[in-house]
KEVOTI-613476 format. One record per residue: residue in three letters; x, y, z of N, C-alpha, C, O in turn. Coordinates in steps of 0.001 Angstrom, whole numbers, padded with zeros to 6 digits, always signed. Layout:
ALAXYZXYZXYZXYZ...
% end
This chain:
MET+004852-061194-021062+004787-060053-021952+003470-060109-022724+003014-061182-023118ALA+002872-058948-022933+001577-058872-023616+001747-059135-025097+002747-058752-025704ASP+000754-059793-025667+000826-060019-027116+000314-058790-027862-000156-057827-027257LYS+000414-058846-029178+000091-057679-030011-001372-057264-029895-001670-056070-029917SER-002291-058221-029773-003720-057884-029681-004021-057150-028371-004846-056237-028348GLU-003355-057546-027282-003566-056845-026014-003050-055413-026095-003695-054496-025586LEU-001911-055210-026721-001367-053865-026891-002265-053013-027771-002472-051830-027499THR-002797-053616-028827-003712-052899-029723-004975-052487-028963-005460-051364-029102HIS-005492-053410-028162-006691-053114-027366-006401-051999-026358-007200-051076-026205PHE-005252-052086-025667-004878-051051-024706-004759-049698-025386-005239-048693-024861ARG-004132-049664-026535-003960-048407-027264-005314-047805-027644-005515-046596-027524ALA-006240-048648-028102-007578-048171-028489-008308-047586-027270-008936-046532-027366VAL-008221-048272-026137-008875-047786-024915-008224-046479-024467-008914-045539-024073PHE-006896-046423-024529-006169-045223-024119-006537-044031-024997-006785-042941-024482GLU-006574-044221-026295-006924-043135-027217-008369-042678-027023-008660-041484-027097ALA-009273-043625-026776-010668-043257-026515-010772-042443-025228-011548-041490-025154THR-009999-042813-024226-009994-042084-022960-009458-040669-023156-010005-039712-022609LEU-008391-040542-023936-007855-039217-024240-008893-038354-024951-009023-037163-024664GLN-009621-038954-025868-010653-038222-026612-011752-037716-025678-012186-036568-025784VAL-012196-038573-024769-013231-038175-023804-012707-037049-022908-013428-036093-022623TYR-011455-037165-022469-010851-036126-021638-010839-034790-022383-011206-033757-021823GLU-010420-034819-023632-010349-033583-024423-011727-032962-024602-011870-031740-024548GLU-012738-033795-024814-014093-033278-024986-014617-032657-023690-015250-031601-023715GLN-014351-033315-022555-014878-032825-021285-014072-031648-020733-014643-030699-020197ALA-012751-031710-020864-011897-030664-020296-011681-029507-021250-011342-028402-020827GLY-011876-029755-022536-011631-028713-023525-010152-028452-023738-009770-027403-024256VAL-009318-029402-023342-007868-029258-023442-007287-030541-024033-007667-031648-023653THR-006366-030368-024963-005652-031522-025473-004584-031876-024456-003705-031065-024166LEU-004655-033077-023915-003762-033464-022837-002296-033333-023230-001469-032936-022410ALA-001973-033655-024453-000576-033576-024905-000062-032139-024906+001148-031916-024866LYS-000974-031157-024951-000573-029748-024962-000691-029100-023586-000388-027917-023430ASP-001128-029864-022592-001242-029345-021237+000150-029019-020707+001072-029814-020892PRO+000330-027858-020044+001657-027480-019548+002301-028527-018643+003510-028749-018712LEU+001506-029166-017804+002057-030191-016920+002534-031405-017716+003580-031981-017416ALA+001765-031783-018722+002181-032910-019571+003465-032577-020319+004325-033438-020503LEU+003590-031337-020744+004822-030920-021431+006015-030978-020485+007115-031347-020897GLN+005810-030617-019225+006893-030717-018246+007298-032171-018023+008484-032478-017906VAL+006317-033059-017965+006610-034483-017779+007406-035017-018965+008310-035834-018787GLN+007081-034568-020163+007808-035027-021351+009277-034628-021294+010126-035307-021871ASN+009582-033542-020609+010969-033088-020500+011742-033795-019386+012945-033579-019241CYS+011075-034629-018606+011736-035362-017528+012391-036621-018084+011828-037309-018936ASP+013598-036910-017583+014357-038066-018076+014385-039222-017092+014860-040307-017428SER+013881-039007-015874+013934-040079-014881+012780-039929-013897+012061-038930-013886VAL+012637-040955-013080+011614-040909-012041+011927-039769-011072+011017-039086-010602ASP+013206-039564-010773+013599-038462-009881+013215-037107-010471+012768-036219-009746ASP+013387-036947-011777+012993-035695-012431+011489-035459-012293+011049-034346-012005ILE+010717-036511-012500+009250-036391-012389+008862-036078-010947+008001-035233-010702THR+009493-036757-009996+009208-036516-008579+009524-035074-008198+008740-034424-007506THR+010665-034579-008644+011062-033199-008354+010076-032211-008965+009690-031235-008321MET+009671-032461-010198+008717-031578-010871+007374-031574-010138+006780-030515-009936LEU+006896-032757-009739+005622-032835-009029+005711-032181-007647+004751-031563-007188GLN+006860-032318-006987+007045-031662-005695+006988-030140-005865+006412-029437-005034GLY+007580-029650-006930+007503-028215-007221+006071-027759-007446+005674-026688-006987GLN+005295-028572-008154+003880-028251-008379+003123-028234-007055+002299-027351-006817ALA+003405-029214-006196+002733-029287-004899+003086-028063-004051+002211-027485-003406ASN+004353-027669-004048+004770-026487-003287+004098-025223-003812+003675-024370-003031ALA+004001-025106-005125+003343-023938-005723+001872-023900-005319+001325-022826-005072PHE+001233-025058-005252-000177-025121-004861-000353-024700-003404-001291-023974-003074VAL+000547-025156-002535+000482-024771-001118+000652-023260-000974-000069-022627-000202GLU+001591-022682-001707+001794-021235-001671+000557-020495-002164+000184-019460-001612PHE-000078-021029-003205-001303-020425-003725-002394-020447-002660-003104-019459-002473GLN-002526-021575-001963-003544-021664-000907-003261-020653+000195-004189-020027+000709ARG-002004-020484+000562-001650-019514+001599-002006-018105+001159-002585-017344+001935SER-001673-017746-000068-001976-016395-000543-003478-016190-000631-003968-015086-000394ASP-004216-017246-000971-005669-017150-001039-006243-016923+000357-007188-016151+000520ARG-005676-017593+001369-006131-017393+002741-005875-015958+003200-006715-015354+003866VAL-004727-015424+002845-004392-014050+003221-005382-013090+002572-005871-012164+003219LEU-005677-013312+001290-006624-012447+000585-008009-012518+001220-008666-011491+001386LYS-008454-013716+001573-009759-013858+002221-009775-013146+003566-010766-012507+003920SER-008673-013254+004323-008591-012557+005613-008670-011052+005417-009358-010359+006166MET-007971-010548+004418-008004-009111+004141-009411-008669+003755-009858-007604+004181LYS-010108-009457+002965-011479-009115+002580-012385-009093+003807-013227-008206+003946ASN-012209-010079+004703-013025-010111+005925-012760-008890+006789-013697-008285+007310ILE-011498-008522+006946-011152-007339+007735-011761-006089+007111-012316-005251+007821ALA-011661-005956+005796-012227-004792+005112-013744-004751+005299-014313-003679+005502PHE-014394-005896+005233-015848-005950+005423-016221-005501+006835-017152-004717+007017ILE-015493-006000+007828-015779-005636+009220-015551-004145+009434-016379-003468+010043LEU-014425-003633+008935-014139-002203+009106-015175-001328+008409-015590-000301+008947SER-015591-001736+007216-016596-000929+006514-017928-000978+007246-018650+000019+007280SER-018264-002122+007833-019503-002221+008622-019445-001311+009839-020414-000624+010163VAL-018296-001316+010509-018120-000435+011676-018218+001024+011240-018861+001830+011912PHE-017590+001364+010128-017619+002736+009627-019045+003172+009294-019464+004270+009661VAL-019785+002314+008600-021171+002657+008239-022010+002835+009495-022802+003773+009588THR-021841+001939+010463-022589+002053+011720-022228+003340+012446-023104+004029+012968ALA-020941+003663+012482-020495+004894+013144-021061+006115+012434-021499+007064+013084CYS-021055+006098+011114-021590+007235+010354-023081+007409+010606-023553+008536+010754LYS-023827+006312+010656-025262+006394+010928-025501+006941+012328-026379+007778+012538SER-024714+006464+013279-024853+006937+014651-024525+008416+014747-025230+009170+015418LEU-023469+008831+014086-023070+010238+014075-024145+011085+013402-024463+012179+013867SER-024701+010578+012311-025756+011299+011603-026976+011472+012502-027571+012549+012542ASN-027347+010418+013220-028487+010500+014137-028200+011493+015262-029080+012255+015664THR-026971+011480+015764-026583+012405+016833-026635+013846+016348-027148+014722+017045ILE-026105+014092+015153-026127+015449+014589-027564+015907+014370-027913+017055+014646SER-028387+014996+013874-029792+015326+013648-030472+015673+014965-031267+016612+015018LEU-030175+014933+016026-030753+015178+017334-030274+016521+017884-031065+017268+018460VAL-028993+016834+017713-028443+018117+018169-029119+019264+017425-029448+020281+018035ARG-029332+019117+016116-030000+020167+015338-031420+020385+015848-031865+021520+016015GLN-032133+019269+016095-033509+019403+016583-033531+020101+017938-034363+020976+018177ASN-032618+019713+018820-032561+020348+020149-032219+021828+020025-032767+022657+020752THR-031309+022164+019100-030943+023551+018901-032119+024341+018367-032386+025446+018837LEU-032832+023786+017381-034005+024473+016837-035062+024664+017893-035671+025730+017975VAL-035293+023642+018710-036311+023735+019766-035885+024790+020782-036712+025583+021230ALA-034602+024810+021150-034097+025776+022131-034241+027180+021605-034613+028079+022360HIS-033956+027406+020318-034076+028736+019743-035540+029165+019587-035859+030344+019742SER-036407+028236+019289-037813+028610+019108-038508+028853+020447-039481+029606+020497VAL-038037+028238+021529-038623+028427+022837-038134+029748+023442-038871+030407+024176ALA-036918+030123+023140-036329+031323+023762-036887+032598+023263-036473+033669+023708
% end
């Protein structure tokens, strides 16, 4: 078992680490939603279940993000095709107008 000086030293190191975390993250760890959930756990099984739920939520988030990226890619491709088609149609219409004007001026 650790003596009192070792516990005091550990506590000082732990508190200093918390302070550095708060400065870098801009969040008080004790007020972090995940830390609050851990505080409400009464056993290792409770913590495991809570962490599994967090992991599942993260996987679902990644899936929805992939779907959104796919939709953006599809929209980009369709808009590119549309712009190309419009330019081609515009060039065709312009060519038809020129041919019509030339045909009318020659006749």
